[in-house]
C-alpha positions, 0 to 999 in steps of 0.5 A: 506473508510479503508486502510492500511499506512505503516510507519517509526517511529522515531527509523526506524522501520516500522509499520501499521495502519489502517486508515479512509479516511473521505468522504462526501455525495456529493448527486447524485455522491455518498461520496467522499474525499478531492482531494490529490495531486498527481504526476503520475499512474504506473501500475503492475503486479509480478508473483507468484514468487515475494519475494522482501526481506527488501525495502523502499517505493521509494516515498510515494505512493498508492497500490490499489490491482486489483488482487491476494495477497500479503504477506507484513511484517514489521521490528516491525514483522507485517505481514498484507496480502492483496488482490483485493479491499485494498489500502495501503500507503508506506510512509516508505522511511526511516528506514528499510523497509518492506518485501513483496511476492506474496501470491497464484499461480497466477499475482498480479495487482495493481496501484502506485499513486505516491505522492511526 
C-alpha cells in the first residue's frame, strides 16, 4: 500500500517522500500491515475556501482523505494534490512546514489519526 510522507530535514526544509507500507498475507482476512500505535482520531470537514498558509503538523499523524482534494506545498517548492483514498503521513512538526489549500468547489472530508 502506498502513502505519502511529509517531513522536515535537518535544515528545516520540508519534503515529500513516497512510501510503501509492507503488507503480509493473512489468509482469509487479506493482506495486513503491522499494527501501529495511535493516540487519537479526529474527523474533519473543510470548505472549498480552505487556504492555510505555512504551518507545521501539530503532531505526527496520518491524514486519510475521504472526499474532495487538497493541494499541499512543501518548503522545497514541491506541490502535490491528494484526493479521496490518499493517505498522508504528516511528520513535519518542526522546520518551515507546509501550505495546504482546498481544490474544487465542494467540501473536503478527512480523518486524522494521531500517533504521538
